[in-house]
DRENVOFI-990773 format. One line per 10 residues: number of its first residue (from 1); for each residue x, y, z of N, C-alpha, C. Coordinates in Angstrom, 2 decimals, decimal comma. Atoms other than C-alpha are relative to their C-alpha. Layout:
BEGIN
NUM	X Y Z X Y Z X Y Z | ...;
END
This chain:
BEGIN
1	-1,11 0,31 -0,91 28,51 3,36 -32,16 -0,53 -0,09 1,44 | 0,45 0,09 -1,38 28,01 2,19 -28,54 0,52 1,17 0,82 | -0,43 -1,09 -0,88 28,17 4,87 -25,87 1,10 -0,49 0,93 | -1,06 0,36 -0,93 31,29 4,86 -23,75 -0,13 0,84 1,27 | 0,13 -0,65 -1,30 31,77 5,93 -20,15 0,24 1,49 -0,09 | -0,30 -1,42 0,10 33,28 9,28 -21,10 -1,18 0,82 -0,49 | 1,15 -0,70 0,54 30,06 10,16 -22,89 -1,13 0,16 1,02 | 0,99 -0,19 -1,06 28,11 9,88 -19,64 0,06 1,42 0,54 | -0,18 -1,33 -0,57 29,52 13,22 -18,60 0,57 -0,10 1,40 | -0,68 0,02 -1,30 31,65 14,00 -15,57 -0,99 0,08 1,16;
11	0,95 -0,17 -1,11 28,69 15,09 -13,44 -0,77 -1,29 0,27 | 0,73 1,26 -0,19 26,84 11,82 -14,02 0,87 -1,01 0,72 | -0,92 0,93 -0,66 29,89 9,78 -13,03 0,18 0,40 1,47 | -0,11 -0,49 -1,38 30,32 11,97 -9,92 -1,21 -0,42 0,83 | 1,23 0,34 -0,71 26,71 11,33 -8,98 -0,05 -1,49 0,35 | -0,02 1,44 -0,27 27,02 7,56 -9,33 0,95 -0,32 1,16 | -1,00 0,34 -1,02 30,15 7,49 -7,20 -0,37 0,54 1,37 | 0,43 -0,57 -1,29 28,74 9,77 -4,52 -1,11 -0,83 0,63 | 1,14 0,75 -0,52 25,56 7,72 -4,19 0,39 -1,42 0,38 | -0,41 1,38 -0,28 27,27 4,31 -4,30 1,07 -0,08 1,08;
21	-1,05 -0,02 -1,02 29,83 5,38 -1,69 -0,56 -0,02 1,41 | 0,39 -0,06 -1,41 29,06 6,55 1,82 -1,50 -0,20 0,19 | 1,46 0,18 -0,15 25,30 6,60 1,21 -0,39 -1,47 -0,03 | 0,26 1,44 0,00 25,33 2,89 0,39 0,39 -0,61 1,34 | -0,42 0,49 -1,32 27,25 2,26 3,61 -1,04 0,36 1,06 | 1,02 -0,42 -0,98 24,65 4,24 5,54 -1,28 -0,80 -0,17 | 1,17 0,87 0,20 21,83 2,28 3,91 0,24 -1,33 0,69 | -0,30 1,31 -0,58 23,54 -0,96 4,95 -0,08 0,04 1,52 | -0,02 -0,11 -1,45 24,02 0,25 8,51 -1,35 0,36 0,59 | 1,20 -0,57 -0,63 20,84 2,23 9,18 -1,31 -0,60 -0,50;
31	1,27 0,44 0,58 18,23 0,72 6,85 -0,04 -1,49 -0,29 | -0,03 1,45 0,20 19,34 -2,91 6,63 0,45 -0,72 1,27 | -0,49 0,71 -1,18 21,54 -4,21 9,42 -0,68 0,47 1,29 | 0,66 -0,52 -1,20 19,94 -1,93 12,01 -1,38 -0,60 0,21 | 1,34 0,58 -0,17 16,30 -2,95 11,42 0,00 -1,52 0,13 | -0,03 1,46 -0,10 17,15 -6,62 10,87 0,57 -0,44 1,34 | -0,55 0,31 -1,30 19,26 -6,64 14,00 -1,03 0,14 1,11 | 1,05 -0,18 -1,01 16,38 -5,27 16,05 -1,03 -1,13 -0,07 | 0,95 1,11 0,16 14,06 -7,93 14,61 0,52 -1,28 0,64 | -0,60 1,25 -0,46 16,48 -10,67 15,60 0,67 0,13 1,36;
41	-0,59 -0,26 -1,33 17,52 -9,12 18,94 1,52 -0,09 -0,02 | -1,46 -0,07 0,12 21,09 -8,63 17,72 0,41 1,46 0,09 | -0,45 -1,38 -0,16 22,87 -5,49 18,87 1,13 0,29 -0,97 | -1,01 -0,40 0,99 24,81 -3,82 16,02 0,64 -1,22 -0,67 | -0,55 1,23 0,59 25,20 -7,09 14,07 0,98 0,30 -1,14 | -0,91 -0,06 1,13 28,09 -7,58 11,68 -0,66 -0,72 -1,18 | 0,52 0,72 1,16 27,48 -8,84 8,15 0,12 -1,50 0,23 | -0,18 1,43 -0,26 28,88 -12,22 9,24 -1,09 -0,53 0,93 | 1,06 0,42 -0,93 26,40 -12,41 12,14 -1,35 -0,03 -0,70 | 1,28 -0,02 0,70 23,53 -11,45 9,85 -0,10 -1,16 -0,98;
51	0,00 1,17 0,88 24,51 -14,12 7,33 -0,40 -1,25 0,77 | 0,27 1,19 -0,80 24,47 -16,75 10,05 -1,47 -0,04 0,44 | 1,40 -0,05 -0,41 21,07 -15,58 11,29 -0,93 -0,35 -1,16 | 0,86 0,24 1,16 19,58 -15,67 7,79 0,05 -1,45 -0,47 | -0,07 1,42 0,35 20,72 -19,26 7,33 -0,85 -0,86 0,93 | 0,92 0,70 -0,91 18,49 -20,23 10,26 -1,41 0,13 -0,55 | 1,31 -0,09 0,65 15,02 -21,11 8,89 -1,00 0,88 0,72 | 0,94 -0,81 -0,76 13,06 -19,49 11,70 0,35 1,48 -0,08 | -0,43 -1,40 0,03 15,12 -16,30 11,78 -0,19 0,60 -1,39 | 0,20 -0,50 1,37 14,96 -15,98 7,98 -1,46 0,36 -0,24;
61	1,43 -0,31 0,12 11,16 -16,15 8,13 -0,34 1,25 0,80 | 0,23 -1,21 -0,80 11,19 -13,55 10,91 0,41 1,25 -0,78 | -0,50 -1,12 0,79 13,25 -11,25 8,69 -0,96 0,31 -1,14 | 0,87 -0,26 1,15 10,97 -11,71 5,69 -1,33 0,60 0,44 | 1,30 -0,54 -0,46 7,71 -11,15 7,61 0,15 1,35 0,70 | -0,16 -1,22 -0,76 9,12 -8,39 9,78 0,49 1,20 -0,79 | -0,63 -1,13 0,71 10,99 -6,31 7,19 -0,48 0,16 -1,44 | 0,29 -0,06 1,43 9,84 -7,19 3,67 -1,47 -0,20 -0,36 | 1,30 0,47 0,50 6,45 -8,89 3,36 -1,07 1,09 -0,07 | 1,06 -1,01 -0,07 4,29 -5,91 4,34 0,54 1,42 -0,19;
71	-0,66 -1,31 0,06 6,67 -3,06 3,53 -0,71 1,01 -0,89 | 0,71 -0,92 0,89 4,37 -1,60 0,88 -1,47 0,18 0,41 | 1,39 -0,09 -0,48 1,21 -1,60 3,03 -0,30 1,30 0,73 | 0,28 -1,29 -0,61 1,50 1,98 4,24 -0,14 -0,06 1,50 | 0,19 -0,13 -1,45 0,10 2,67 7,70 -0,24 -1,34 0,68 | 0,29 1,31 -0,60 -0,82 -1,01 8,24 1,23 -0,89 0,11 | -1,15 0,91 0,09 2,68 -2,39 7,71 0,47 -0,49 1,36 | -0,54 0,35 -1,31 3,72 -2,32 11,37 -0,86 -1,04 0,70 | 0,88 0,93 -0,71 0,68 -4,07 12,82 -0,06 -1,35 -0,70 | 0,02 1,27 0,74 0,57 -6,69 10,04 1,28 -0,79 0,26;
81	-1,26 0,67 -0,28 4,25 -7,47 10,59 0,00 -0,61 1,40 | 0,00 0,48 -1,38 3,78 -7,78 14,34 -0,90 -1,21 0,17 | 0,93 1,13 -0,12 0,78 -10,10 14,00 0,57 -1,24 -0,70 | -0,62 1,13 0,70 2,61 -12,27 11,45 1,13 -0,60 0,83 | -1,09 0,50 -0,83 5,63 -12,52 13,76 -0,52 -0,73 1,22 | 0,62 0,70 -1,13 3,40 -13,44 16,71 -0,51 -1,38 -0,43 | 0,52 1,27 0,52 1,74 -16,14 14,59 1,15 -0,98 -0,27 | -1,15 0,85 0,28 5,12 -17,46 13,47 0,59 -0,58 1,28 | -0,51 0,46 -1,29 6,34 -17,66 17,06 -0,88 -1,11 0,57 | 0,95 0,98 -0,54 3,20 -19,58 18,02 0,14 -1,37 -0,66;
91	0,03 1,29 0,70 3,45 -22,27 15,35 1,39 -0,58 -0,29 | -1,31 0,50 0,41 7,20 -22,50 14,67 1,13 0,41 0,93 | -1,04 -0,46 -0,90 9,06 -20,92 17,58 0,65 -1,12 0,78 | -0,70 0,97 -0,83 11,59 -22,72 19,73 0,33 -1,28 -0,75 | -0,32 1,28 0,63 11,92 -26,42 18,97 -1,09 -0,49 -0,95 | 1,09 0,40 0,89 8,78 -26,43 16,81 0,32 0,23 -1,48 | -0,28 -0,36 1,38 10,50 -25,19 13,64 0,17 -1,25 -0,89 | -0,19 1,22 0,79 11,49 -28,70 12,47 -1,32 -0,62 -0,38 | 1,33 0,57 0,26 7,95 -29,97 12,78 -0,77 0,87 -0,99 | 0,69 -0,92 0,89 6,59 -26,87 11,06 0,49 -0,17 -1,44;
101	-0,56 0,13 1,34 8,95 -27,28 8,10 -0,34 -1,34 -0,64 | 0,34 1,33 0,54 7,94 -30,94 7,74 -1,46 -0,09 -0,45 | 1,41 0,03 0,40 4,27 -30,03 7,17 -0,15 0,13 -1,51 | 0,27 -0,04 1,44 2,69 -30,27 3,72 -0,37 1,39 -0,50 | 0,39 -1,35 0,43 1,46 -26,67 3,71 0,15 0,98 1,16 | -0,15 -1,04 -1,00 1,50 -23,38 5,57 -1,32 0,49 0,58 | 1,32 -0,44 -0,43 -2,20 -23,28 6,46 -0,03 0,30 1,50 | -0,01 -0,23 -1,45 -1,46 -23,50 10,20 0,48 1,41 0,35 | -0,50 -1,36 -0,25 0,47 -20,23 10,06 -1,07 1,02 -0,34 | 1,08 -0,91 0,36 -2,40 -18,52 8,26 -1,09 -0,01 1,06;
111	1,01 0,10 -1,06 -4,85 -19,82 10,89 0,43 0,78 1,24 | -0,51 -0,72 -1,18 -2,64 -18,47 13,68 -0,05 1,51 -0,22 | 0,07 -1,43 0,33 -2,46 -15,10 11,92 -1,45 0,48 0,09 | 1,43 -0,36 -0,08 -6,26 -15,02 11,54 -0,43 0,14 1,45 | 0,37 -0,05 -1,41 -6,64 -15,76 15,25 0,56 1,25 0,66 | -0,60 -1,20 -0,56 -4,25 -12,95 16,14 -0,77 1,25 -0,44 | 0,78 -1,13 0,50 -6,21 -10,55 13,93 -1,32 0,11 0,75 | 1,29 0,01 -0,69 -9,46 -11,58 15,58 0,15 0,52 1,43 | -0,24 -0,44 -1,38 -8,02 -11,07 19,06 0,24 1,50 0,08 | -0,32 -1,43 0,02 -6,87 -7,58 18,07 -1,04 0,84 -0,73;
121	1,09 -0,68 0,70 -10,12 -6,71 16,28 0,47 0,68 -1,29 | -0,52 -0,48 1,27 -8,33 -6,29 12,95 -0,43 -0,98 -1,08 | 0,39 0,88 1,10 -9,56 -7,63 9,63 1,23 -0,75 -0,52 | -1,14 0,80 0,48 -7,33 -10,48 8,47 0,24 0,21 -1,49 | -0,13 -0,32 1,43 -8,00 -9,48 4,83 0,63 -1,16 -0,76 | -0,52 1,23 0,61 -7,59 -12,99 3,41 0,47 0,22 -1,43 | -0,35 -0,21 1,40 -7,51 -11,76 -0,18 1,41 0,56 -0,16 | -1,30 -0,68 0,11 -4,42 -9,63 0,46 1,10 -0,72 0,76 | -1,04 0,47 -0,91 -2,61 -11,44 3,26 0,24 -1,50 0,03 | -0,19 1,44 -0,14 -3,17 -15,17 3,06 1,13 -0,51 -0,89;
131	-1,04 0,46 0,91 -0,95 -15,65 0,02 1,39 0,29 0,52 | -1,32 -0,39 -0,52 1,95 -13,76 1,59 0,41 -0,92 1,15 | -0,34 0,75 -1,21 1,79 -15,63 4,90 0,13 -1,49 -0,28 | -0,02 1,43 0,25 0,90 -19,13 3,79 1,02 -0,35 -1,10 | -0,90 0,29 1,12 2,87 -18,96 0,53 1,47 0,07 0,38 | -1,39 -0,10 -0,44 6,11 -17,82 2,19 0,37 -1,18 0,88 | -0,23 1,19 -0,84 5,77 -20,58 4,78 0,22 -1,23 -0,87 | -0,11 1,17 0,87 5,31 -23,10 1,99 1,30 0,00 -0,80 | -1,31 -0,05 0,64 8,44 -21,88 0,21 1,07 -0,50 0,97 | -0,97 0,47 -1,00 10,40 -22,42 3,45 -0,08 -1,52 0,15;
141	0,18 1,46 -0,10 8,92 -25,94 3,67 0,57 -0,71 -1,23 | -0,52 0,55 1,26 9,78 -26,61 0,03 1,53 -0,04 0,01 | -1,46 -0,10 -0,09 13,36 -25,47 0,59 0,54 -1,05 0,96 | -0,42 0,99 -0,98 13,64 -27,71 3,65 -0,04 -1,42 -0,58 | 0,14 1,35 0,58 12,45 -30,74 1,67 1,15 -0,36 -0,94 | -1,13 0,30 0,89 15,39 -30,38 -0,74 1,33 0,09 0,75 | -1,20 0,11 -0,82 17,83 -30,35 2,15 0,72 1,30 0,30 | -0,61 -1,29 -0,28 18,49 -26,61 2,51 -0,59 0,59 1,27 | 0,40 -0,47 -1,33 18,26 -24,66 5,75 -1,09 1,07 -0,04 | 0,90 -1,15 -0,01 16,42 -21,45 4,86 -0,18 0,53 -1,42;
151	0,19 -0,63 1,31 15,13 -19,34 1,98 1,28 0,71 -0,43 | -1,27 -0,67 0,32 18,36 -17,32 2,16 1,04 -1,02 -0,44 | -0,94 1,06 0,37 20,37 -20,55 2,00 -0,28 -0,48 -1,43 | 0,42 0,42 1,35 18,40 -21,56 -1,11 0,47 1,00 -1,05 | -0,45 -1,04 0,94 19,16 -18,23 -2,83 1,52 -0,06 -0,15 | -1,47 0,02 0,02 22,85 -18,37 -1,88 0,53 -1,20 -0,77 | -0,50 1,22 0,64 23,32 -21,96 -3,02 -0,29 0,02 -1,50 | 0,34 -0,05 1,42 21,52 -21,39 -6,33 0,97 0,87 -0,78 | -0,95 -0,89 0,68 23,79 -18,47 -7,23 1,37 -0,65 -0,06 | -1,31 0,64 -0,03 26,89 -20,39 -6,16 0,11 -1,11 -1,04;
161	-0,04 1,16 0,90 25,95 -23,37 -8,34 -0,33 0,34 -1,45 | 0,49 -0,26 1,37 24,31 -21,72 -11,39 0,30 1,40 -0,51 | -0,20 -1,42 0,36 25,22 -17,99 -11,38 -1,30 0,69 -0,42 | 1,28 -0,55 0,43 21,51 -17,33 -11,89 -0,80 0,53 1,19 | 0,91 -0,52 -1,01 18,93 -15,29 -9,97 -1,44 -0,04 -0,49 | 1,36 -0,02 0,55 15,93 -15,43 -12,31 -0,91 -1,07 0,60 | 0,92 1,01 -0,56 14,53 -18,78 -11,02 -0,46 0,34 1,41 | 0,37 -0,36 -1,37 14,59 -17,55 -7,43 -0,98 1,18 -0,01 | 0,92 -1,14 0,13 12,98 -14,24 -8,41 -1,40 -0,48 -0,40 | 1,30 0,45 0,50 10,21 -16,01 -10,33 -0,74 -0,84 1,02;
171	0,66 0,83 -1,02 9,53 -18,48 -7,51 -0,56 0,87 1,13 | 0,49 -0,84 -1,10 9,24 -15,77 -4,85 -1,14 0,90 -0,47 | 1,03 -0,93 0,49 7,20 -13,35 -6,99 -1,29 -0,76 -0,32 | 1,18 0,83 0,24 4,83 -16,26 -7,68 -0,86 -0,14 1,25 | 0,79 0,00 -1,23 3,73 -16,06 -4,05 -1,02 1,14 -0,07 | 1,04 -1,01 0,15 0,41 -14,24 -4,20 0,15 1,08 1,08 | -0,13 -1,10 -0,94 0,77 -10,81 -2,60 1,43 0,49 0,18 | -1,41 -0,45 -0,06 4,58 -10,63 -2,88 0,35 0,50 -1,40 | -0,22 -0,58 1,32 5,20 -8,27 -5,77 1,47 0,05 -0,39 | -1,38 -0,05 0,49 8,32 -7,75 -7,88 0,90 0,97 0,77;
181	-0,84 -0,95 -0,72 9,52 -4,73 -5,87 0,49 -0,59 1,32 | -0,40 0,63 -1,25 9,52 -6,60 -2,55 1,00 -1,12 -0,28 | -0,89 1,12 0,34 11,11 -9,64 -4,20 1,39 0,51 -0,37 | -1,31 -0,55 0,40 13,88 -7,55 -5,81 0,75 0,60 1,19 | -0,65 -0,57 -1,18 14,56 -5,71 -2,56 0,60 -1,10 0,88 | -0,46 1,13 -0,81 14,85 -8,99 -0,63 1,23 -0,64 -0,64 | -1,11 0,64 0,69 17,13 -10,52 -3,26 1,22 0,92 -0,09 | -1,12 -0,95 0,00 19,23 -7,34 -3,52 0,73 -0,03 1,34 | -0,61 -0,04 -1,32 19,80 -7,31 0,23 0,75 -1,30 0,30 | -0,72 1,27 -0,16 20,72 -11,02 0,28 1,27 0,01 -0,84;
191	-1,17 -0,10 0,86 23,08 -10,36 -2,63 1,10 0,79 0,67 | -0,99 -0,82 -0,71 24,80 -7,63 -0,64 0,57 -0,74 1,20 | -0,45 0,62 -1,24 24,95 -9,55 2,63 0,87 -1,23 -0,25 | -0,76 1,22 0,27 26,27 -12,78 1,07 1,08 0,20 -1,07 | -1,05 -0,28 0,97 28,57 -11,05 -1,45 -0,16 -0,75 -1,31 | 0,30 0,81 1,18 26,88 -12,60 -4,48 0,06 0,76 -1,32 | 0,24 -0,80 1,20 26,81 -9,72 -6,96 0,85 -0,42 -1,19 | -0,89 0,31 1,13 29,83 -10,63 -9,06 -0,23 -1,39 -0,56 | 0,28 1,36 0,49 28,67 -14,25 -9,34 -1,22 -0,05 -0,92 | 1,28 0,06 0,72 25,28 -13,40 -10,84 0,21 0,43 -1,45;
201	-0,07 -0,36 1,41 25,01 -13,40 -14,62 -0,56 1,40 -0,22 | 0,42 -1,39 0,19 24,66 -9,85 -15,92 -1,47 0,10 -0,40 | 1,40 -0,06 0,44 21,31 -10,61 -17,59 -0,96 -0,15 1,16 | 0,88 0,24 -1,16 19,90 -11,69 -14,20 0,10 1,09 1,05 | -0,17 -1,02 -1,04 21,07 -8,61 -12,31 -1,13 1,02 0,01 | 1,19 -0,86 -0,08 17,87 -6,76 -13,22 -0,89 -0,40 1,17 | 0,86 0,49 -1,07 16,23 -8,91 -10,53 0,46 0,45 1,38 | -0,48 -0,51 -1,30 18,36 -7,33 -7,78 0,14 1,51 -0,06 | -0,02 -1,46 0,17 17,72 -3,73 -8,88 -1,44 0,51 0,18 | 1,37 -0,48 -0,19 14,39 -2,74 -7,26 -0,14 1,47 -0,37;
211	0,23 -1,39 0,42 12,92 0,46 -8,69 -1,05 0,62 0,92 | 0,93 -0,69 -0,88 11,39 2,59 -5,96 -0,22 1,43 -0,50 | 0,33 -1,36 0,48 10,07 6,15 -6,22 1,22 0,89 -0,05 | -1,20 -0,83 -0,03 13,47 7,62 -5,35 0,88 -0,27 -1,22 | -0,82 0,36 1,14 15,30 5,72 -8,06 -0,64 0,49 -1,29 | 0,68 -0,50 1,20 12,67 6,64 -10,62 0,16 1,52 -0,12 | -0,19 -1,46 0,04 12,93 10,33 -9,67 1,44 0,36 -0,34 | -1,42 -0,24 0,27 16,73 10,07 -9,91 0,39 -0,37 -1,43 | -0,34 0,55 1,32 16,63 8,33 -13,31 0,45 1,04 -1,03 | -0,43 -0,96 1,03 16,83 11,46 -15,52 1,41 0,54 0,20;
221	-1,33 -0,54 -0,30 20,08 12,45 -13,78 1,10 -1,06 -0,13 | -1,02 1,07 0,02 21,81 9,06 -14,00 -0,10 -0,91 -1,22 | 0,13 0,76 1,24 20,52 7,52 -17,24 -0,05 1,01 -1,15 | -0,06 -1,04 1,04 21,65 9,79 -20,12 -0,67 -0,45 -1,31 | 0,79 0,41 1,16 18,90 8,66 -22,49 -1,37 0,67 0,10 | 1,33 -0,63 -0,04 15,52 10,13 -23,47 -0,99 -0,82 0,83 | 1,11 0,61 -0,72 12,51 9,41 -21,23 0,44 -1,02 1,04 | -0,49 0,94 -1,00 14,55 7,70 -18,52 -1,03 -0,23 1,10 | 0,96 0,14 -1,10 11,87 8,42 -15,90 -1,24 -0,80 -0,40 | 1,18 0,73 0,46 9,21 6,73 -18,07 0,26 -1,43 -0,40;
231	-0,33 1,38 0,39 11,04 3,46 -18,73 -0,69 -1,01 0,91 | 0,52 1,09 -0,81 9,48 0,20 -17,56 1,04 -0,38 1,05 | -0,92 0,33 -1,09 11,00 -1,04 -14,28 1,17 -0,86 -0,46 | -1,06 0,94 0,38 12,93 -3,90 -15,87 0,98 0,65 -0,98 | -0,88 -0,71 0,93 14,30 -1,62 -18,62 0,90 0,95 0,79 | -0,78 -0,93 -0,82 15,40 1,02 -16,10 1,02 -0,76 0,84 | -0,93 0,81 -0,79 16,96 -1,70 -13,94 1,22 -0,37 -0,83 | -1,11 0,36 0,87 19,06 -2,84 -16,87 0,90 1,19 -0,31 | -0,79 -1,21 0,28 20,15 0,72 -17,69 0,84 0,38 1,21 | -0,74 -0,36 -1,20 21,16 1,39 -14,09 1,16 -0,95 0,24;
241	-1,11 0,96 -0,12 23,21 -1,81 -14,00 1,13 0,39 -0,95 | -1,01 -0,33 1,00 25,00 -0,78 -17,19 0,76 1,27 0,35 | -0,67 -1,27 -0,27 25,71 2,84 -16,27 0,76 -0,02 1,32 | -0,76 0,15 -1,24 26,76 1,90 -12,74 1,37 -0,61 -0,30 | -1,27 0,64 0,36 29,40 -0,40 -14,19 0,91 0,97 -0,73 | -0,81 -0,95 0,77 30,55 2,29 -16,62 0,56 1,10 0,89 | -0,50 -1,01 -0,95 30,89 4,70 -13,69 0,97 -0,60 1,01 | -0,95 0,66 -0,87 33,01 2,12 -11,90 -0,51 -0,30 1,40 | 0,57 0,29 -1,32 30,58 1,36 -9,05 -0,86 -1,26 -0,06 | 0,89 1,16 -0,12 28,58 -1,64 -7,84 -1,45 0,44 -0,23;
251	1,41 -0,33 0,19 24,99 -1,51 -9,19 -0,84 -0,20 1,26 | 0,74 0,24 -1,25 23,74 -2,99 -5,91 0,24 1,13 0,99 | -0,30 -1,11 -0,91 25,53 -0,33 -3,88 -0,65 1,29 -0,49 | 0,66 -1,19 0,50 24,19 2,37 -6,18 -1,49 -0,03 0,37 | 1,42 0,12 -0,30 20,64 1,07 -5,70 -0,28 0,27 1,48 | 0,16 -0,23 -1,44 20,99 0,98 -1,92 0,23 1,46 0,35 | -0,31 -1,40 -0,29 22,60 4,41 -1,83 -1,06 0,95 -0,50 | 1,05 -0,86 0,56 19,87 5,89 -4,04 -1,22 0,02 0,91 | 1,13 0,05 -0,92 17,18 4,71 -1,65 0,31 0,80 1,26 | -0,39 -0,79 -1,17 19,09 6,17 1,30 -0,06 1,50 -0,32;
261	-0,02 -1,40 0,43 19,62 9,43 -0,58 -1,41 0,59 -0,04 | 1,37 -0,50 0,11 15,92 9,78 -1,34 -0,69 0,10 1,34 | 0,76 0,07 -1,26 14,53 8,72 2,02 0,57 0,90 1,08 | -0,62 -0,71 -1,11 17,06 10,47 4,28 0,49 1,41 -0,35 | -0,52 -1,31 0,38 18,21 13,50 2,27 -0,98 0,80 -0,85 | 0,88 -0,73 0,92 15,73 14,40 -0,47 -1,38 0,22 0,63 | 1,28 -0,02 -0,73 12,50 13,59 1,46 -1,24 0,18 -0,89 | 1,14 -0,27 0,89 10,25 14,75 -1,42 0,52 -0,03 -1,44 | -0,51 0,12 1,38 10,65 13,80 -5,10 0,04 1,35 -0,71 | -0,01 -1,33 0,61 9,89 17,42 -5,99 1,32 0,73 0,25;
271	-1,26 -0,66 -0,35 13,23 18,37 -4,40 1,21 -0,70 -0,60 | -1,10 0,81 0,52 15,31 15,87 -6,39 1,03 0,84 -0,75 | -0,94 -0,78 0,81 16,85 18,40 -8,82 0,96 0,79 0,88 | -0,85 -0,80 -0,89 18,13 20,63 -6,02 0,97 -0,90 0,76 | -0,85 0,91 -0,77 19,45 17,67 -4,02 1,13 -0,56 -0,87 | -1,02 0,51 0,92 21,28 16,25 -7,06 1,07 1,07 -0,24 | -0,96 -1,10 0,23 22,89 19,65 -7,74 0,92 0,16 1,20 | -0,82 -0,14 -1,20 24,10 19,80 -4,13 1,02 -1,13 0,11 | -0,92 1,14 -0,04 25,62 16,31 -4,35 1,15 0,22 -0,97 | -1,03 -0,20 1,04 27,45 17,12 -7,57 0,96 1,12 0,40;
281	-0,85 -1,13 -0,42 28,72 20,45 -6,17 0,97 -0,41 1,09 | -0,85 0,40 -1,13 30,12 18,69 -3,11 0,83 -1,24 -0,27 | -0,71 1,25 0,28 31,52 15,60 -4,85 1,45 0,22 -0,36 | -1,41 -0,07 0,38 35,20 14,89 -5,32 0,14 -0,17 -1,50 | -0,18 0,12 1,45 36,48 15,27 -8,90 0,28 -1,44 -0,42 | -0,27 1,33 0,55 36,61 12,15 -11,08 1,48 -0,12 -0,30 | -1,43 0,20 0,24 40,12 10,73 -11,14 0,25 -0,34 -1,46;
END
C-alpha cells in the first residue's frame, strides 16, 4: 500500500511547514534578493524588479557570474566572481552587449578574464574556469540567436511552452565547470522568482531541488524511509518533492528554507538533531 500523509507523523509535517514558512521567506530576502540586488545596484528589490533585471541579457550574466558560477570555490569564490564581472563589463558593458551577443563564441570574455587575472597576479586556472566563463557566454549568445533576451528568459519561456525543465538543466550542466548543484540552485531560484513551480512537470522538479550539505543532514528527519541520508542526490530530490507535497508545502520553498535553516541557525551539521528538536518544540500544531 502507498504511504499516505498521515503516516509521515505529526512531527515530520510540523518540520516541513516550519522550514517552508518564514525560513523560506528569509532565504528569499536575505540570501537571494539581497545579494542579487547588491550585484545589480538595486536597493531592496522587489520580485517584480528582479524579474525585469534577469530578463536583461547583461544583468542576467552578471547575476550568474556574481552569485552562482563560482559559489562552490571556497575561499576563491569572491575574487573569481569579481574578476569575471570586471571582464564582462569590459567586453559587454554599456552598449556593447548587442555586439557581444552577436559573436560566434565567448572566447573574448575568457581572454578578458585571463588579462584581469594576470594584472592581479592570480592564476587564471584555464582547466577549471574557462568552461564556466566562455561556456556561459556562449549559452547567452545561443539564446540571443533564437530571439530570446537572456538565459532567464529562455528558462521562463521553455517552461511556459513545454512545462519541462530537464532540457534547460541538461544544457546548463553541459557547460564544463558548472555542476548539477549550481545548475539546480540557479533553476530553483528562477523558478521561485518567476513563479514557475506549478507549471513544471512533476518528473522534472528534481532539477529544481539542489541537495546541499544542510538538506542532506536534514534528510533523516524529513524523509521517513531507511538510509535517507545516503540516497543519491536525484533520488533524495524526488523524495523531498513528494513529502513536501504531502505535508502541504511548496518543495521549492522547503528547499530554500532548509538552506536558510542550516546556514543561519544550525551552523554545523553535527548540531542538526538538536536544532530539529527545537523547531518541532516551537512549531504550531498541525491543523
